[in-house]
Kinemage of the C-alpha trace (Angstrom):
@kinemage 1
@onewidth
@group {chain A} dominant
@subgroup {mainchain}
@vectorlist {calphas} color= white
{ca met a 1} P -10.379 -5.477 15.508
{ca tyr a 2} L -11.688 -3.795 12.559
{ca thr a 3} L -15.400 -3.764 10.206
{ca lys a 4} L -16.517 -0.970 8.186
{ca ser a 5} L -19.720 -1.644 5.713
{ca phe a 6} L -20.050 0.761 3.480
{ca tyr a 7} L -20.910 1.419 0.058
{ca ala a 8} L -18.876 1.480 -2.780
{ca phe a 9} L -19.793 3.077 -6.351
{ca asp a 10} L -19.865 0.983 -9.437
{ca gly a 11} L -20.421 4.208 -11.556
{ca lys a 12} L -23.938 5.648 -9.896
{ca val a 13} L -24.965 2.177 -8.531
{ca pro a 14} L -24.357 1.921 -4.655
{ca val a 15} L -22.761 -1.275 -4.160
{ca pro a 16} L -22.844 -3.182 -0.414
{ca ala a 17} L -19.065 -3.611 0.463
{ca val a 18} L -17.258 -4.355 3.809
{ca ile a 19} L -13.386 -3.794 5.099
{ca arg a 20} L -12.384 -6.405 7.908
{ca asn a 21} L -9.117 -8.140 9.039
{ca tyr a 22} L -8.203 -10.944 7.023
{ca thr a 23} L -7.885 -14.465 8.947
{ca ala a 24} L -6.196 -18.103 7.771
{ca ala a 25} L -9.843 -18.582 5.801
{ca asp a 26} L -8.891 -15.825 3.014
{ca phe a 27} L -5.396 -16.652 2.085
{ca asp a 28} L -6.363 -18.964 -1.322
{ca glu a 29} L -7.972 -15.965 -2.413
{ca leu a 30} L -5.674 -13.521 -1.014
{ca ile a 31} L -3.027 -15.073 -2.941
{ca thr a 32} L -5.424 -15.790 -6.288
{ca ile a 33} L -6.080 -11.541 -5.684
{ca gln a 34} L -1.987 -11.037 -5.768
{ca ser a 35} L -1.716 -13.056 -9.346
{ca glu a 36} L -4.373 -10.934 -10.748
{ca ala a 37} L -3.272 -7.255 -9.275
{ca phe a 38} L 0.275 -7.886 -10.096
{ca pro a 39} L 1.030 -9.746 -13.358
{ca pro a 40} L 4.056 -10.313 -15.199
{ca pro a 41} L 6.340 -7.979 -15.172
{ca tyr a 42} L 6.006 -8.236 -11.978
{ca pro a 43} L 8.379 -10.653 -9.909
{ca ala a 44} L 6.613 -13.627 -9.009
{ca glu a 45} L 8.325 -14.043 -6.173
{ca leu a 46} L 7.188 -10.960 -4.436
{ca leu a 47} L 3.204 -12.314 -4.180
{ca trp a 48} L 1.979 -13.008 -0.953
{ca asn a 49} L 2.558 -16.878 -0.259
{ca arg a 50} L 0.913 -18.931 2.342
{ca glu a 51} L 3.672 -18.153 5.400
{ca gln a 52} L 4.004 -14.705 5.262
{ca leu a 53} L -0.119 -14.396 5.533
{ca asn a 54} L 0.336 -16.582 8.489
{ca lys a 55} L 2.641 -14.296 9.832
{ca his a 56} L 0.714 -11.186 8.951
{ca val a 57} L -2.369 -12.304 10.976
{ca glu a 58} L 0.303 -13.596 13.873
{ca leu a 59} L 2.645 -10.218 14.084
{ca phe a 60} L -0.299 -7.788 13.371
{ca pro a 61} L -3.559 -8.682 12.665
{ca glu a 62} L -4.744 -4.882 13.091
{ca gly a 63} L -2.947 -3.987 10.177
{ca ala a 64} L -4.178 -7.165 7.471
{ca leu a 65} L -6.901 -5.659 6.608
{ca cys a 66} L -9.367 -7.050 3.085
{ca ala a 67} L -12.093 -5.718 1.197
{ca glu a 68} L -15.032 -7.911 0.198
{ca val a 69} L -18.251 -7.036 -2.284
{ca asn a 70} L -20.883 -9.463 -2.187
{ca ser a 71} L -18.829 -12.267 -0.326
{ca glu a 72} L -15.986 -12.120 -2.622
{ca leu a 73} L -12.489 -10.940 -1.824
{ca ala a 74} L -11.956 -7.921 -3.975
{ca gly a 75} L -8.441 -6.471 -2.406
{ca ser a 76} L -6.359 -6.229 0.598
{ca val a 77} L -3.841 -3.912 2.351
{ca thr a 78} L -0.731 -5.178 4.894
{ca ser a 79} L 1.186 -2.993 7.336
{ca leu a 80} L 3.407 -3.222 10.331
{ca lys a 81} L 4.496 -0.420 13.185
{ca ile a 82} L 8.062 0.925 12.471
{ca his a 83} L 9.864 3.591 13.812
{ca phe a 84} L 10.741 5.830 11.958
{ca asn a 85} L 12.751 9.177 12.155
{ca glu a 86} L 11.870 12.165 10.536
{ca glu a 87} L 15.338 13.615 10.132
{ca ser a 88} L 16.336 10.201 8.076
{ca ala a 89} L 13.316 10.727 5.732
{ca his a 90} L 15.358 11.006 2.618
{ca his a 91} L 17.495 7.757 3.629
{ca ser a 92} L 16.655 4.990 1.444
{ca his a 93} L 15.484 1.876 2.011
{ca thr a 94} L 14.597 -1.419 0.907
{ca trp a 95} L 10.887 -3.227 0.569
{ca ser a 96} L 12.903 -6.408 1.479
{ca glu a 97} L 14.374 -4.216 4.215
{ca val a 98} L 11.811 -2.996 5.558
{ca thr a 99} L 9.179 -5.574 5.078
{ca ala a 100} L 11.584 -8.450 5.830
{ca asp a 101} L 10.815 -10.066 2.521
{ca gly a 102} L 7.046 -9.505 3.275
{ca tyr a 103} L 7.102 -11.605 6.398
{ca ile a 104} L 6.893 -8.017 8.564
{ca thr a 105} L 9.120 -9.670 11.210
{ca thr a 106} L 10.499 -6.143 11.288
{ca his a 107} L 6.967 -5.357 12.980
{ca gln a 108} L 7.628 -3.187 15.928
{ca pro a 109} L 4.847 -3.229 18.726
{ca asp a 110} L 6.292 0.090 19.987
{ca gly a 111} L 6.514 1.799 16.715
{ca asn a 112} L 5.815 5.071 15.878
{ca thr a 113} L 4.817 4.866 13.021
{ca leu a 114} L 2.647 2.774 10.134
{ca tyr a 115} L 3.988 1.270 7.435
{ca ile a 116} L 1.971 -0.041 4.142
{ca ala a 117} L 4.010 -3.640 3.250
{ca asp a 118} L 0.900 -4.244 -0.182
{ca leu a 119} L -2.023 -2.834 -1.339
{ca cys a 120} L -3.641 -4.599 -4.094
{ca val a 121} L -7.675 -4.606 -5.556
{ca arg a 122} L -8.599 -7.091 -8.112
{ca pro a 123} L -9.143 -5.793 -11.550
{ca lys a 124} L -12.489 -6.382 -11.973
{ca phe a 125} L -13.164 -4.370 -9.193
{ca arg a 126} L -11.102 -1.212 -9.144
{ca lys a 127} L -13.755 1.070 -10.705
{ca leu a 128} L -15.482 0.769 -7.262
{ca gly a 129} L -12.782 2.889 -5.436
{ca leu a 130} L -11.573 0.164 -3.071
{ca gly a 131} L -7.907 1.242 -3.187
{ca lys a 132} L -8.692 4.154 -1.220
{ca glu a 133} L -11.502 2.959 0.563
{ca leu a 134} L -8.355 0.417 2.129
{ca val a 135} L -6.239 3.158 2.744
{ca gln a 136} L -8.030 5.136 4.513
{ca ser a 137} L -8.969 2.317 6.616
{ca leu a 138} L -5.347 2.133 7.852
{ca tyr a 139} L -5.317 5.975 8.702
{ca his a 140} L -8.224 4.843 11.165
{ca val a 141} L -5.454 2.302 12.990
{ca val a 142} L -3.048 5.105 12.872
{ca val a 143} L -5.500 7.035 15.034
{ca glu a 144} L -6.766 4.294 16.990
{ca gln a 145} L -2.993 3.707 17.903
{ca lys a 146} L -1.955 6.748 18.191
{ca leu a 147} L 0.550 6.577 15.865
{ca glu a 148} L 2.217 9.412 14.263
{ca arg a 149} L 1.921 8.246 10.467
{ca leu a 150} L 0.808 6.000 7.795
{ca leu a 151} L 4.153 5.575 5.742
{ca gly a 152} L 5.130 3.953 2.360
{ca ala a 153} L 7.176 3.288 -0.678
{ca gly a 154} L 4.668 4.287 -3.824
{ca arg a 155} L 5.702 2.576 -7.122
{ca met a 156} L 6.327 4.997 -10.064
{ca pro a 157} L 5.286 3.108 -13.068
{ca gly a 158} L 4.998 5.957 -15.218
{ca tyr a 159} L 8.508 6.383 -14.600
{ca his a 160} L 10.050 4.666 -17.099
{ca lys a 161} L 8.381 6.367 -19.901
{ca glu a 162} L 9.698 9.309 -19.370
{ca ala a 163} L 13.519 7.958 -17.779
{ca ser a 164} L 15.095 9.372 -20.929
{ca arg a 165} L 14.416 13.083 -20.289
{ca leu a 166} L 13.653 13.289 -16.595
{ca ser a 167} L 15.635 12.046 -12.914
{ca ala a 168} L 12.974 9.994 -10.854
{ca glu a 169} L 13.073 13.202 -8.365
{ca ala a 170} L 12.060 15.041 -11.726
{ca tyr a 171} L 9.510 13.115 -12.295
{ca leu a 172} L 7.733 12.949 -8.783
{ca ala a 173} L 8.056 16.683 -9.148
{ca glu a 174} L 6.260 16.926 -12.609
{ca val a 175} L 3.489 14.469 -11.073
{ca ile a 176} L 3.214 16.622 -7.945
{ca gly a 177} L 2.699 19.920 -10.617
{ca gly a 178} L 0.122 17.880 -12.182
{ca gln a 179} L 2.346 17.880 -15.889
{ca leu a 180} L 2.385 14.039 -15.659
{ca ala a 181} L 0.095 11.806 -14.271
{ca asp a 182} L 1.235 8.525 -12.644
{ca pro a 183} L -0.939 5.343 -11.836
{ca val a 184} L 0.055 5.079 -8.053
{ca ile a 185} L 1.609 7.873 -7.264
{ca thr a 186} L -1.395 10.222 -8.533
{ca phe a 187} L -3.574 7.909 -6.460
{ca leu a 188} L -2.001 8.086 -3.347
{ca leu a 189} L -2.279 11.797 -3.913
{ca arg a 190} L -5.705 11.662 -3.985
{ca cys a 191} L -5.789 9.714 -0.944
{ca gly a 192} L -3.937 12.342 0.844
{ca arg a 193} L -0.462 11.134 1.172
{ca ser a 194} L 2.436 13.483 0.712
{ca pro a 195} L 5.770 13.055 -0.532
{ca leu a 196} L 8.737 12.669 1.370
{ca gly a 197} L 11.306 11.997 -1.381
{ca val a 198} L 12.735 9.420 -3.588
{ca thr a 199} L 14.109 5.878 -2.585
{ca ala a 200} L 15.661 4.061 -5.174
{ca asp a 201} L 16.370 0.248 -5.732
{ca tyr a 202} L 13.351 -0.228 -3.657
{ca leu a 203} L 11.815 -3.190 -5.320
{ca glu a 204} L 12.670 -5.066 -8.575
{ca asp a 205} L 10.841 -3.265 -10.268
{ca glu a 206} L 11.166 -2.423 -14.329
{ca glu a 207} L 7.961 -0.043 -14.905
{ca ser a 208} L 9.163 2.258 -12.422
{ca cys a 209} L 12.980 1.405 -12.835
{ca asn a 210} L 13.519 0.279 -9.222
{ca tyr a 211} L 12.439 3.306 -7.841
{ca ala a 212} L 9.997 4.487 -5.197
{ca ala a 213} L 8.233 7.473 -3.615
{ca leu a 214} L 8.399 7.657 -0.101
{ca met a 215} L 5.222 9.077 1.026
{ca glu a 216} L 3.031 10.229 4.514
{ca trp a 217} L 0.167 10.713 6.242
{ca arg a 218} L 0.159 12.693 9.294
{ca asn a 219} L -1.840 12.028 12.611
{ca pro a 220} L -4.349 15.329 12.408
{ca phe a 221} L -5.059 14.365 16.419
{ca leu a 222} L -1.371 14.655 17.075
């Protein structure tokens, strides 16, 4: 199981923090964090419930991690293993299909790829850089389990502002080119992820116009 102690930074001040596997004792707090991290217009039915969280720790506890600051839960990341074929990198899939509506019953123990189902950080802790630490913790899981990559589809919440003039693919290209910044895609680029393409109708998401960018991190040891 996973435990990482480190110092996050609140401005110039080091703050002791821990990333560890989440357990049933954390469920109530994790549900609260989801509601804080994804306020409307994000669909409330897509927030975690206890049954889903039970499945996460039952089916793949290694991929269910949370961040703790001063004994308070500050965020979480959830993942599952899937089989991914590079030749189908641009084939569309939905969040619902790949995660079984968040229950991760699609988890494949012999899969070659770690897929991020969810990443969230409580708003009051976002200045500490915990999202990046959570993503990097999944890189450790990829390496430890000898998987080929970390894969996930990032929301593009800035896209609705540009949708009248740009296709989703052109928007992603401008973010990668530095002409635009996107709250999620730019963050994922900073985390070391590389885009594979855009998938339509990934998630009911007004701000992203239902698009997402499929992004990977390759295991450098394979």
